[in-house]
BAGU-452293 format. One line per field, with one value per residue (C-alpha): residue number from 1; residue in one letter; chain; x, y, z. Coordinates in pm, whole numbers. Example, Ala and Ser with C-alpha at 12.3 -4.5 7.8 and 13.67 -1.06 7.14 Angstrom:
<nodes>
num: (1; 2);
residu: (A; S);
chaine: (A; A);
px: (1230; 1367);
py: (-450; -106);
pz: (780; 714);
</nodes>
This chain:
<nodes>
num: (1; 2; 3; 4; 5; 6; 7; 8; 9; 10; 11; 12; 13; 14; 15; 16; 17; 18; 19; 20; 21; 22; 23; 24; 25; 26; 27; 28; 29; 30; 31; 32; 33; 34; 35; 36; 37; 38; 39; 40; 41; 42; 43; 44; 45; 46; 47; 48; 49; 50; 51; 52; 53; 54; 55; 56; 57; 58; 59; 60; 61; 62; 63; 64; 65; 66; 67; 68; 69; 70; 71; 72; 73; 74; 75; 76; 77; 78; 79; 80; 81; 82; 83; 84; 85; 86; 87; 88; 89; 90; 91; 92; 93; 94; 95; 96; 97; 98; 99; 100; 101; 102; 103; 104; 105; 106; 107; 108; 109; 110; 111; 112; 113; 114; 115; 116; 117; 118; 119; 120; 121; 122; 123; 124; 125; 126; 127; 128; 129; 130; 131; 132; 133; 134; 135; 136; 137; 138; 139; 140; 141; 142; 143; 144; 145; 146; 147; 148; 149; 150; 151; 152; 153; 154; 155; 156; 157; 158; 159; 160; 161; 162; 163; 164; 165; 166; 167; 168; 169; 170; 171; 172; 173; 174; 175; 176; 177; 178; 179; 180; 181; 182; 183; 184; 185; 186; 187; 188; 189; 190; 191; 192; 193; 194; 195; 196; 197; 198; 199; 200; 201; 202; 203; 204; 205; 206; 207; 208; 209; 210; 211; 212; 213; 214; 215; 216; 217; 218; 219; 220; 221; 222; 223; 224; 225; 226; 227; 228; 229; 230; 231; 232; 233; 234; 235; 236; 237; 238; 239; 240; 241; 242; 243; 244; 245; 246; 247; 248; 249; 250; 251; 252; 253; 254; 255; 256; 257; 258; 259; 260; 261; 262; 263; 264; 265; 266; 267; 268; 269; 270; 271; 272; 273; 274; 275; 276; 277; 278; 279; 280; 281; 282; 283; 284; 285; 286; 287; 288; 289; 290; 291; 292; 293; 294; 295; 296; 297; 298; 299; 300; 301; 302; 303; 304; 305; 306; 307; 308; 309; 310; 311; 312; 313; 314; 315; 316; 317; 318; 319; 320; 321; 322; 323; 324; 325; 326; 327; 328; 329; 330; 331; 332; 333; 334; 335; 336; 337; 338; 339; 340; 341; 342; 343; 344; 345; 346; 347; 348; 349; 350; 351; 352; 353; 354; 355; 356; 357; 358; 359; 360; 361; 362; 363; 364; 365; 366; 367; 368; 369; 370; 371; 372; 373; 374; 375; 376; 377; 378; 379; 380; 381; 382; 383; 384; 385; 386; 387; 388; 389; 390; 391; 392; 393; 394; 395; 396; 397; 398; 399; 400; 401; 402; 403; 404; 405; 406; 407; 408; 409; 410; 411; 412; 413; 414; 415; 416; 417; 418; 419; 420; 421; 422; 423; 424; 425; 426; 427; 428; 429; 430; 431; 432; 433; 434; 435; 436; 437; 438; 439; 440; 441; 442; 443; 444; 445; 446; 447; 448; 449; 450; 451; 452; 453; 454; 455; 456; 457; 458; 459; 460; 461; 462; 463; 464; 465; 466; 467; 468; 469; 470; 471; 472; 473; 474; 475; 476; 477; 478; 479; 480; 481; 482; 483; 484; 485; 486; 487; 488; 489; 490; 491; 492; 493; 494; 495; 496; 497; 498; 499; 500; 501; 502; 503; 504; 505; 506; 507; 508; 509; 510; 511; 512; 513; 514; 515; 516; 517; 518; 519; 520; 521; 522; 523; 524; 525; 526; 527; 528; 529; 530; 531; 532; 533; 534; 535; 536; 537; 538; 539; 540; 541; 542; 543; 544; 545; 546; 547; 548; 549; 550; 551; 552; 553; 554; 555; 556; 557; 558; 559; 560; 561; 562; 563; 564; 565; 566; 567; 568; 569; 570; 571; 572; 573; 574; 575; 576; 577; 578; 579; 580; 581; 582; 583; 584; 585; 586; 587; 588; 589; 590; 591; 592; 593; 594; 595; 596; 597; 598; 599; 600; 601; 602; 603; 604; 605; 606; 607; 608);
residu: (M; D; A; L; H; S; H; G; L; D; L; E; L; A; P; R; R; L; S; G; P; L; I; P; G; R; H; P; R; K; W; I; G; V; V; I; L; L; P; A; L; G; L; I; T; I; F; V; V; A; P; A; L; A; T; I; W; F; A; A; G; A; R; P; G; I; T; A; G; C; G; L; L; V; L; A; T; I; P; L; A; V; A; R; Q; V; I; D; H; F; G; W; P; A; P; A; F; H; L; C; A; V; L; W; A; L; G; A; G; A; V; G; L; G; M; I; G; R; G; L; T; P; D; G; L; R; A; Y; L; L; T; I; G; W; V; G; Y; A; A; V; L; V; L; F; A; L; G; L; A; W; I; T; R; R; F; R; W; T; W; R; P; L; I; L; P; F; G; I; S; A; F; T; S; G; I; A; L; R; L; L; F; D; R; V; T; G; D; R; E; L; G; G; V; V; V; Y; R; I; A; F; G; V; M; L; L; L; A; F; A; W; T; W; M; G; L; L; T; G; L; F; R; A; A; L; R; A; I; D; A; D; P; V; R; A; G; A; L; Y; D; N; T; E; P; H; F; A; I; R; L; L; R; L; V; Q; P; V; W; L; I; A; F; L; V; V; G; V; A; A; A; R; V; F; D; A; I; L; A; A; V; L; R; S; M; Q; Y; Q; I; D; S; A; T; V; Y; W; W; R; T; S; T; A; C; G; P; W; C; G; E; A; A; A; Y; A; L; P; L; A; V; V; L; G; L; A; A; L; W; A; Q; A; G; I; R; G; H; R; M; S; W; S; A; V; I; A; R; Q; P; E; T; G; R; E; R; T; S; L; G; Q; A; V; V; V; V; L; F; T; G; L; S; L; V; P; I; G; M; L; V; W; Q; A; L; G; S; S; G; R; A; V; H; D; E; L; R; T; I; G; Q; D; G; A; L; R; R; A; L; A; T; S; A; G; V; A; L; L; A; T; L; I; V; L; L; V; A; V; P; V; A; H; R; L; A; A; V; R; A; G; A; G; A; R; I; V; V; P; C; L; V; I; L; T; V; L; P; A; Q; M; Y; L; G; P; L; H; D; V; I; N; A; W; G; F; A; G; T; R; V; P; L; I; F; T; H; A; A; A; G; L; P; I; A; I; L; I; L; R; G; A; L; L; A; P; A; Y; T; P; A; A; D; A; L; Y; G; L; A; P; P; R; V; V; A; G; R; V; L; R; A; V; R; P; A; L; G; A; V; A; V; L; E; F; I; Q; V; W; N; D; F; F; I; G; L; L; I; S; G; A; G; A; S; P; W; S; L; L; L; W; G; D; T; R; Q; F; E; Q; N; S; A; Q; L; A; A; G; A; L; V; S; A; I; V; P; V; T; L; L; L; L; F; W; R; R; W; L; V; P; G; L; T; G; G; A; V; R);
chaine: (A; A; A; A; A; A; A; A; A; A; A; A; A; A; A; A; A; A; A; A; A; A; A; A; A; A; A; A; A; A; A; A; A; A; A; A; A; A; A; A; A; A; A; A; A; A; A; A; A; A; A; A; A; A; A; A; A; A; A; A; A; A; A; A; A; A; A; A; A; A; A; A; A; A; A; A; A; A; A; A; A; A; A; A; A; A; A; A; A; A; A; A; A; A; A; A; A; A; A; A; A; A; A; A; A; A; A; A; A; A; A; A; A; A; A; A; A; A; A; A; A; A; A; A; A; A; A; A; A; A; A; A; A; A; A; A; A; A; A; A; A; A; A; A; A; A; A; A; A; A; A; A; A; A; A; A; A; A; A; A; A; A; A; A; A; A; A; A; A; A; A; A; A; A; A; A; A; A; A; A; A; A; A; A; A; A; A; A; A; A; A; A; A; A; A; A; A; A; A; A; A; A; A; A; A; A; A; A; A; A; A; A; A; A; A; A; A; A; A; A; A; A; A; A; A; A; A; A; A; A; A; A; A; A; A; A; A; A; A; A; A; A; A; A; A; A; A; A; A; A; A; A; A; A; A; A; A; A; A; A; A; A; A; A; A; A; A; A; A; A; A; A; A; A; A; A; A; A; A; A; A; A; A; A; A; A; A; A; A; A; A; A; A; A; A; A; A; A; A; A; A; A; A; A; A; A; A; A; A; A; A; A; A; A; A; A; A; A; A; A; A; A; A; A; A; A; A; A; A; A; A; A; A; A; A; A; A; A; A; A; A; A; A; A; A; A; A; A; A; A; A; A; A; A; A; A; A; A; A; A; A; A; A; A; A; A; A; A; A; A; A; A; A; A; A; A; A; A; A; A; A; A; A; A; A; A; A; A; A; A; A; A; A; A; A; A; A; A; A; A; A; A; A; A; A; A; A; A; A; A; A; A; A; A; A; A; A; A; A; A; A; A; A; A; A; A; A; A; A; A; A; A; A; A; A; A; A; A; A; A; A; A; A; A; A; A; A; A; A; A; A; A; A; A; A; A; A; A; A; A; A; A; A; A; A; A; A; A; A; A; A; A; A; A; A; A; A; A; A; A; A; A; A; A; A; A; A; A; A; A; A; A; A; A; A; A; A; A; A; A; A; A; A; A; A; A; A; A; A; A; A; A; A; A; A; A; A; A; A; A; A; A; A; A; A; A; A; A; A; A; A; A; A; A; A; A; A; A; A; A; A; A; A; A; A; A; A; A; A; A; A; A; A; A; A; A; A; A; A; A; A; A; A; A; A; A; A; A; A; A; A; A; A; A; A; A; A; A; A; A; A; A; A; A; A; A; A; A; A; A; A; A; A; A; A; A; A; A; A; A; A; A; A; A; A; A; A; A);
px: (-8045; -7940; -7600; -7428; -7050; -6888; -6533; -6463; -6792; -7044; -7410; -7664; -8031; -8095; -8365; -8449; -8437; -8080; -7972; -7656; -7345; -7189; -6870; -6617; -6443; -6097; -5973; -5951; -5599; -5475; -5136; -5072; -5105; -4833; -4599; -4602; -4483; -4172; -3948; -3990; -3948; -3637; -3472; -3535; -3435; -3111; -2982; -3122; -3266; -3007; -2707; -2876; -2923; -2557; -2465; -2660; -2485; -2138; -2229; -2343; -2015; -1791; -1981; -2247; -2301; -2403; -2628; -2797; -2846; -3015; -3239; -3340; -3428; -3661; -3819; -3864; -4101; -4336; -4548; -4573; -4689; -4950; -5066; -5099; -5311; -5537; -5573; -5662; -5926; -6071; -5980; -5738; -5595; -5593; -5355; -5170; -5106; -4996; -4761; -4606; -4553; -4376; -4160; -4060; -3975; -3763; -3584; -3515; -3425; -3180; -3013; -2995; -2841; -2593; -2483; -2446; -2249; -2006; -1946; -1856; -1516; -1488; -1460; -1754; -1963; -1875; -1986; -2319; -2369; -2305; -2559; -2817; -2744; -2805; -3145; -3238; -3136; -3365; -3658; -3586; -3560; -3905; -4064; -3882; -4002; -4360; -4326; -4175; -4455; -4710; -4549; -4509; -4838; -4985; -4680; -4724; -4380; -4166; -4167; -3930; -3623; -3689; -3720; -3406; -3159; -3353; -3259; -2892; -2706; -2573; -2226; -2275; -2424; -2105; -1892; -2107; -2098; -1725; -1663; -1880; -1694; -1357; -1483; -1607; -1301; -1041; -687; -749; -666; -972; -783; -714; -849; -1160; -1261; -1218; -1415; -1703; -1685; -1697; -1980; -2187; -2112; -2242; -2558; -2621; -2560; -2812; -3072; -3016; -3082; -3402; -3573; -3738; -3892; -4025; -4167; -4334; -4505; -4624; -4754; -4960; -5105; -5186; -5362; -5568; -5667; -5764; -5979; -6169; -6418; -6423; -6047; -6001; -6255; -6074; -5741; -5854; -6086; -5963; -6166; -5922; -5570; -5238; -5257; -4931; -5078; -5387; -5168; -4949; -5254; -5408; -5088; -4990; -4941; -4727; -4489; -4460; -4360; -4135; -3953; -3916; -3760; -3535; -3444; -3325; -3128; -2968; -2877; -2719; -2529; -2215; -2172; -2139; -1876; -1649; -1702; -1667; -1456; -1078; -942; -755; -1077; -1306; -1198; -1330; -1641; -1797; -2119; -2203; -2204; -1861; -1716; -1867; -1711; -1365; -1405; -1517; -1235; -975; -1087; -1149; -1411; -1672; -1590; -1775; -1670; -1826; -2138; -2180; -2137; -2413; -2667; -2776; -2848; -3065; -3261; -3328; -3433; -3655; -3835; -3881; -4023; -4270; -4385; -4433; -4612; -4855; -4932; -4996; -5212; -5419; -5493; -5840; -5879; -5791; -5545; -5429; -5755; -5794; -6152; -6281; -6125; -6327; -6410; -6154; -6215; -5954; -5697; -5524; -5358; -4982; -4778; -4458; -4269; -4385; -4276; -3932; -3893; -3992; -3749; -3470; -3503; -3555; -3249; -3039; -3143; -2990; -2656; -2477; -2596; -2462; -2133; -2106; -2179; -1923; -1653; -1711; -1744; -1597; -1321; -1046; -1108; -1162; -1465; -1779; -1797; -1438; -1521; -1831; -1626; -1368; -1639; -1800; -1468; -1404; -1423; -1402; -1696; -1904; -1841; -1924; -2248; -2341; -2278; -2497; -2773; -2767; -2770; -3047; -3270; -3241; -3288; -3594; -3745; -3696; -3858; -4163; -4218; -4178; -4346; -4685; -4815; -4704; -4863; -5188; -5195; -5127; -5394; -5649; -5585; -5552; -5741; -5581; -5322; -5069; -5088; -5056; -4727; -4587; -4642; -4443; -4169; -4157; -4139; -3840; -3669; -3730; -3536; -3279; -2929; -2736; -2443; -2664; -2647; -2369; -2085; -2169; -2301; -1971; -1774; -1994; -1970; -1592; -1573; -1785; -1590; -1861; -1656; -1629; -1950; -2279; -2510; -2480; -2501; -2828; -2992; -2875; -3029; -3350; -3376; -3306; -3573; -3844; -3985; -4062; -4191; -4434; -4557; -4620; -4799; -5002; -5119; -5231; -5419; -5610; -5985; -6268; -6412; -6746; -6731; -6729; -6366; -6268; -6465; -6295; -5943; -5968; -6259; -6247; -6167; -5930; -5568; -5561; -5863; -5723; -5386; -5553; -5756; -5453; -5235; -5502; -5545; -5176; -5046; -4933; -4778; -4609; -4457; -4346; -4179; -4004; -3869; -3760; -3592; -3406; -3288; -3184; -2979; -2831; -2723; -2599; -2249; -2250; -2385; -2170; -1864; -1924; -2060; -1911; -1549; -1333; -1522; -1863; -1795; -2077; -1997; -1985; -1695; -1510; -1546; -1455; -1108; -1068; -1153; -810; -671; -981; -824; -637; -935; -1212; -1304; -1316; -1521; -1768; -1802; -1864; -2110; -2295; -2326; -2435; -2714; -2880; -3068; -3222; -3307; -3480; -3685; -3779; -3897; -4092; -4277; -4293; -4651; -4768; -4653; -4445; -4679; -4998; -4815; -4649; -4936; -5172; -4933; -4914; -4863; -5205);
py: (1692; 1677; 1506; 1265; 1266; 967; 824; 1002; 883; 1142; 1033; 1270; 1235; 1241; 1504; 1331; 992; 864; 776; 726; 516; 483; 683; 480; 642; 591; 422; 695; 584; 465; 627; 406; 96; 232; 339; 1; -168; 49; -133; -469; -314; -127; -429; -662; -400; -293; -631; -870; -712; -441; -675; -938; -684; -588; -956; -975; -661; -797; -1135; -970; -782; -1079; -1367; -1242; -1594; -1733; -1431; -1468; -1841; -1767; -1516; -1783; -2020; -1755; -1687; -2060; -2092; -1808; -2008; -2297; -2060; -1914; -2264; -2353; -2044; -2134; -2487; -2359; -2112; -2248; -2615; -2789; -2549; -2605; -2891; -2673; -2403; -2658; -2827; -2495; -2400; -2729; -2710; -2351; -2442; -2738; -2543; -2225; -2424; -2643; -2341; -2163; -2463; -2499; -2137; -2179; -2502; -2346; -2052; -2265; -2411; -2793; -2774; -2537; -2760; -3063; -2877; -2793; -3156; -3261; -3003; -3147; -3485; -3334; -3202; -3543; -3697; -3448; -3568; -3929; -3822; -3659; -3976; -4188; -3957; -3994; -4371; -4349; -4115; -4365; -4644; -4437; -4247; -4456; -4424; -4107; -4113; -4128; -3756; -3668; -3871; -3812; -3433; -3389; -3367; -3081; -2856; -2942; -2732; -2872; -2783; -2995; -3274; -3281; -3298; -3578; -3790; -3731; -3851; -4154; -4216; -4201; -4431; -4692; -4687; -4639; -4615; -4852; -4747; -4757; -4757; -4492; -4142; -4264; -4484; -4195; -3969; -4217; -4268; -3895; -3853; -4121; -3959; -3623; -3784; -3949; -3620; -3442; -3716; -3715; -3340; -3330; -3667; -3578; -3252; -3416; -3712; -3485; -3270; -3576; -3734; -3421; -3432; -3804; -3754; -3477; -3711; -3989; -3743; -3638; -3908; -3780; -3778; -4098; -4270; -4151; -4273; -4618; -4686; -5028; -5015; -4763; -4877; -4714; -4637; -4438; -4203; -4141; -4070; -3824; -3646; -3602; -3467; -3261; -2926; -3092; -3272; -2970; -2751; -3026; -3075; -2701; -2656; -2962; -2912; -2558; -2687; -2953; -2696; -2473; -2750; -2590; -2627; -3004; -3012; -2764; -2929; -3297; -3335; -3321; -2994; -3184; -3356; -3053; -2963; -3301; -3329; -2987; -2819; -2508; -2305; -2428; -2366; -2014; -1942; -2047; -1844; -1529; -1564; -1598; -1316; -1047; -768; -705; -1040; -1091; -1455; -1547; -1346; -1528; -1862; -1785; -1681; -2021; -2170; -1873; -1892; -2265; -2247; -1946; -2111; -2434; -2241; -2054; -2378; -2543; -2236; -2244; -2607; -2527; -2227; -2436; -2697; -2604; -2863; -2763; -3027; -2869; -2842; -3133; -3208; -3418; -3760; -4034; -4373; -4645; -4846; -5120; -4937; -4828; -5162; -5185; -5486; -5620; -5509; -5151; -5156; -5287; -5011; -4746; -4872; -4901; -4548; -4382; -4564; -4463; -4100; -4101; -4263; -3942; -3757; -4037; -4013; -3643; -3708; -3986; -3792; -3481; -3643; -3991; -4014; -3870; -4104; -3817; -3789; -3647; -3356; -3262; -3258; -3046; -2801; -2775; -2705; -2443; -2265; -2224; -1845; -1836; -2075; -1877; -1551; -1713; -1860; -1524; -1358; -1614; -1568; -1188; -1194; -1457; -1275; -936; -1077; -1275; -969; -759; -1027; -1057; -683; -620; -927; -920; -591; -695; -1040; -884; -643; -919; -1141; -858; -805; -1176; -1136; -810; -761; -652; -984; -1177; -995; -969; -1332; -1485; -1230; -1338; -1701; -1622; -1431; -1724; -1968; -1716; -1857; -1648; -1614; -1400; -1112; -1190; -1107; -739; -703; -828; -584; -287; -375; -390; -69; 120; -7; -228; -549; -726; -576; -744; -485; -597; -963; -899; -707; -953; -1243; -1046; -956; -1316; -1452; -1198; -1350; -1694; -1535; -1316; -1613; -1827; -1548; -1452; -1811; -1810; -1479; -1576; -1588; -1671; -1361; -1222; -1408; -1282; -1391; -1177; -882; -913; -934; -690; -460; -106; -86; 102; -12; -158; -378; -493; -574; -786; -981; -1038; -1158; -1403; -1542; -1567; -1692; -2047; -1922; -1637; -1887; -2108; -1815; -1707; -2055; -2125; -1787; -1817; -2170; -2072; -1776; -1966; -2254; -2035; -2074; -1950; -1597; -1550; -1660; -1403; -1111; -1115; -1078; -1169; -930; -1084; -1452; -1697; -2033; -2218; -2002; -2072; -2448; -2420; -2306; -2626; -2851; -2784; -3047; -3261; -3563; -3361; -3133; -3393; -3374; -2994; -3000; -3249; -3049; -2722; -2883; -3051; -2733; -2530; -2780; -2752; -2426; -2506; -2866; -2747; -2492; -2755; -3008; -2748; -2590; -2857; -2966; -2641; -2393; -2542; -2808; -2593; -2284; -2452; -2672; -2375; -2150; -2295; -2044; -1988);
pz: (-2132; -2498; -2456; -2220; -2169; -1997; -2023; -2351; -2508; -2633; -2661; -2820; -2908; -3281; -3364; -3694; -3864; -3921; -4274; -4475; -4413; -4069; -4020; -3820; -3529; -3384; -3072; -2805; -2717; -3053; -3007; -2703; -2921; -3149; -2870; -2694; -3014; -3044; -2789; -2962; -3306; -3194; -3033; -3325; -3582; -3412; -3299; -3565; -3880; -3945; -3893; -4112; -4392; -4354; -4389; -4716; -4841; -4760; -4915; -5238; -5264; -5190; -5355; -5599; -5734; -5395; -5332; -5671; -5608; -5278; -5455; -5707; -5423; -5281; -5621; -5679; -5384; -5479; -5732; -5484; -5213; -5449; -5542; -5174; -5107; -5401; -5265; -4918; -5038; -5364; -5375; -5611; -5870; -6243; -6339; -6586; -6326; -6068; -6317; -6419; -6055; -5982; -6294; -6218; -5858; -5968; -6238; -6044; -5732; -5923; -6084; -5749; -5575; -5860; -5827; -5450; -5490; -5737; -5504; -5202; -5128; -5103; -4723; -4700; -4927; -4712; -4400; -4564; -4666; -4307; -4193; -4434; -4278; -3935; -4045; -4186; -3855; -3678; -3891; -3794; -3431; -3443; -3581; -3323; -3044; -3169; -3147; -2800; -2689; -2817; -2614; -2297; -2309; -2022; -1794; -1589; -1422; -1736; -1814; -1529; -1632; -2002; -1970; -1757; -2051; -2214; -1924; -1973; -2229; -2554; -2430; -2117; -2327; -2532; -2216; -2068; -2382; -2424; -2067; -2134; -2460; -2285; -2011; -2258; -2483; -2207; -2339; -2628; -2981; -3203; -3529; -3790; -3834; -4016; -3721; -3478; -3708; -3714; -3337; -3265; -3517; -3344; -3009; -3136; -3270; -2934; -2752; -2976; -2930; -2555; -2540; -2747; -2705; -2374; -2501; -2817; -2629; -2373; -2638; -2830; -2508; -2439; -2791; -2764; -2431; -2588; -2870; -2628; -2432; -2747; -2860; -3218; -3270; -3068; -3290; -3602; -3462; -3350; -3644; -3755; -4076; -4223; -4315; -4232; -3860; -3879; -4142; -3929; -3627; -3820; -3955; -3612; -3454; -3758; -3579; -3312; -3541; -3769; -3475; -3337; -3666; -3711; -3367; -3375; -3740; -3669; -3369; -3589; -3854; -3587; -3402; -3263; -2887; -2870; -3145; -2970; -2631; -2721; -3035; -3032; -3170; -3441; -3551; -3556; -3909; -4030; -3812; -3833; -3934; -4134; -3812; -3702; -4048; -4052; -3712; -3832; -4151; -3969; -3716; -3991; -4221; -3957; -3935; -4203; -4364; -4690; -4723; -4389; -4474; -4804; -4634; -4380; -4643; -4793; -4450; -4356; -4682; -4656; -4291; -4355; -4647; -4451; -4156; -4375; -4533; -4193; -4056; -4349; -4269; -3904; -3993; -4232; -3964; -3835; -3557; -3202; -3085; -2763; -2570; -2329; -2229; -1945; -1916; -2086; -1931; -1988; -2302; -2276; -2486; -2163; -2103; -2147; -2244; -2095; -2405; -2360; -1997; -2097; -2358; -2105; -1840; -2099; -2235; -1899; -1767; -2067; -2023; -1674; -1769; -1887; -1577; -1360; -1548; -1467; -1099; -1075; -1260; -1050; -707; -715; -972; -748; -457; -213; 13; -139; 106; 22; -348; -282; -76; -354; -612; -388; -336; -710; -739; -1118; -1151; -901; -1089; -1424; -1287; -1136; -1474; -1651; -1393; -1424; -1803; -1814; -1563; -1732; -2084; -1970; -1800; -2114; -2332; -2106; -2079; -2450; -2601; -2429; -2582; -2931; -2896; -2775; -3068; -3322; -3167; -3187; -3560; -3644; -3973; -4077; -4346; -4085; -3902; -4231; -4292; -3940; -3834; -4125; -4060; -3696; -3805; -4029; -3747; -3512; -3728; -3853; -3788; -3539; -3779; -4004; -3755; -3507; -3746; -3811; -3456; -3312; -3526; -3427; -3057; -3079; -3280; -3026; -2725; -2570; -2589; -2254; -2113; -2035; -2191; -2557; -2451; -2262; -2544; -2810; -2618; -2568; -2937; -3043; -2809; -2887; -3211; -3068; -2745; -2940; -3144; -2836; -2651; -2957; -2993; -2630; -2674; -2987; -2924; -3168; -3328; -3208; -2876; -2515; -2485; -2785; -2650; -2312; -2460; -2749; -2660; -2528; -2158; -1926; -1968; -1616; -1690; -2026; -1867; -1600; -1855; -2077; -1791; -1674; -2024; -2102; -1766; -1870; -2194; -2009; -1766; -2054; -2230; -1909; -1834; -2192; -2234; -1904; -1985; -2337; -2217; -1923; -2148; -2433; -2566; -2924; -2873; -2564; -2758; -3033; -2830; -2481; -2381; -2085; -1859; -1926; -1980; -1900; -1743; -2077; -2199; -1874; -1924; -2291; -2191; -1987; -2283; -2436; -2195; -2166; -1997; -1733; -1659; -1684; -1313; -1323; -1643; -1498; -1176; -1359; -1600; -1314; -1107; -1410; -1486; -1144; -1212; -1555; -1459; -1142; -1336; -1591; -1333; -1135; -1425; -1699; -1630; -1474; -1742; -2023; -2162; -2138; -2262; -2559; -2671; -2660; -2847; -3196; -3476; -3628);
</nodes>
């Protein structure tokens, strides 16, 4: 027999000595790899990229100075990025080149910021300055969470009360802190407008910290436990011969705090829900953020608004550049920080002091106070029996319909994300060293942190023009497109395998599609669960996208409660009841799957 044919492979005996270069073949099903990428590409292009490009076009026509300033900010970072690549590959660059790169970045950045500042109105500039303050506060919060994680790393029970607020939406957080604020102040006058402005500002800061502190502390605790389980990293951390313990700790948890700051910093720059839920309508013009100011501008100027588009552009540029810089730092970190090895024998460092126990009890107790306030306001403030209050809440037809709408939208959006993201993540993991991955991954990082106002304006106008307003279909696909980039990055991180290893051969090698799918699903199971839970919670708790995209026929629960905030004092019991009922589903998911899926899936899914 001269030839053997099996599964599309042809084997023939060579009648003479082989010579010459090898001619590479093609994957027998290469077209399948292209086809499975089309759904993700189509969703992201239609619902995110195309509207964002339209926003840039409208901004350039309305405010060319702001657009040019944003372009200068982008150009200012190119020499720094080149210098960083030279440092990573060849060591420290020439001093003259490094100095020129820094001077160019400072000069072009200063000119760009000056052009942006001159193009903004005084109120718009004030909103941006407040947003910068929010981002600085997020950085402080990350460092504080690292310290809290260090203190609580030996207390196994603390994660439950600390993680509860992360499952509660920012809108509900604003309602809870506003109820607590009213309870503490009562009917007393606090003073003038400035005092109320400061009081509401502090309340918003506390609401933001309450929402994110548990997630940050949990991720840092996982990283610290991984360090303690690794003798090499534990020795480097506890080496008393080297000074500056805090610097050693930051260096060892570098990927974690970079990811944490990126996530929380973006959330701080986008802060919107809590302001509209907690702050008096008359005070929102003085205590706002760039997102709130953009929303008022776009509402006032109508469809295809160039002013609103120009105002959204600087925030998108700054967040995108910051994300790329953080992603480069994570990618350059070669040490695996997420793999936990067998537990080491106790060394005496496991002991906890009375002061640590007091701090743990204090913070866990404080994390439960707003939840207790919601329960009391919903069930005990009227003086009626608890079962009567529960019956009244259960008979609220509008709330039931809104919760059902949120559940349907969240389930369908999550299903779309899971089905579409896995093939793309597998393909990107297989070509981790290729030029395509080096381009696609930074683009996904930029899309992950892209402010929603960059694409919601044109998208809202198109949906209204085509008659889809008030339906759930555009809301579902918008949520799916917005959640796809981060889902792909997390799943890609979980599917990365060292080159030329059996794991890489099993995940990326030639095999029937059914076999490959089984291997991928087994490898990506924790990350897949983490993506599913996070996407469902994010869509369930959403307020901003629902406000811009959906109408009266497809209103999620947060829009229903937002209507009741117009008379906050009179509707406080109804607000608390709706917020409490809406928090049951995401909090339950968080408690059930935090240690099983979320922590393993997120800590193993760093952008590399």
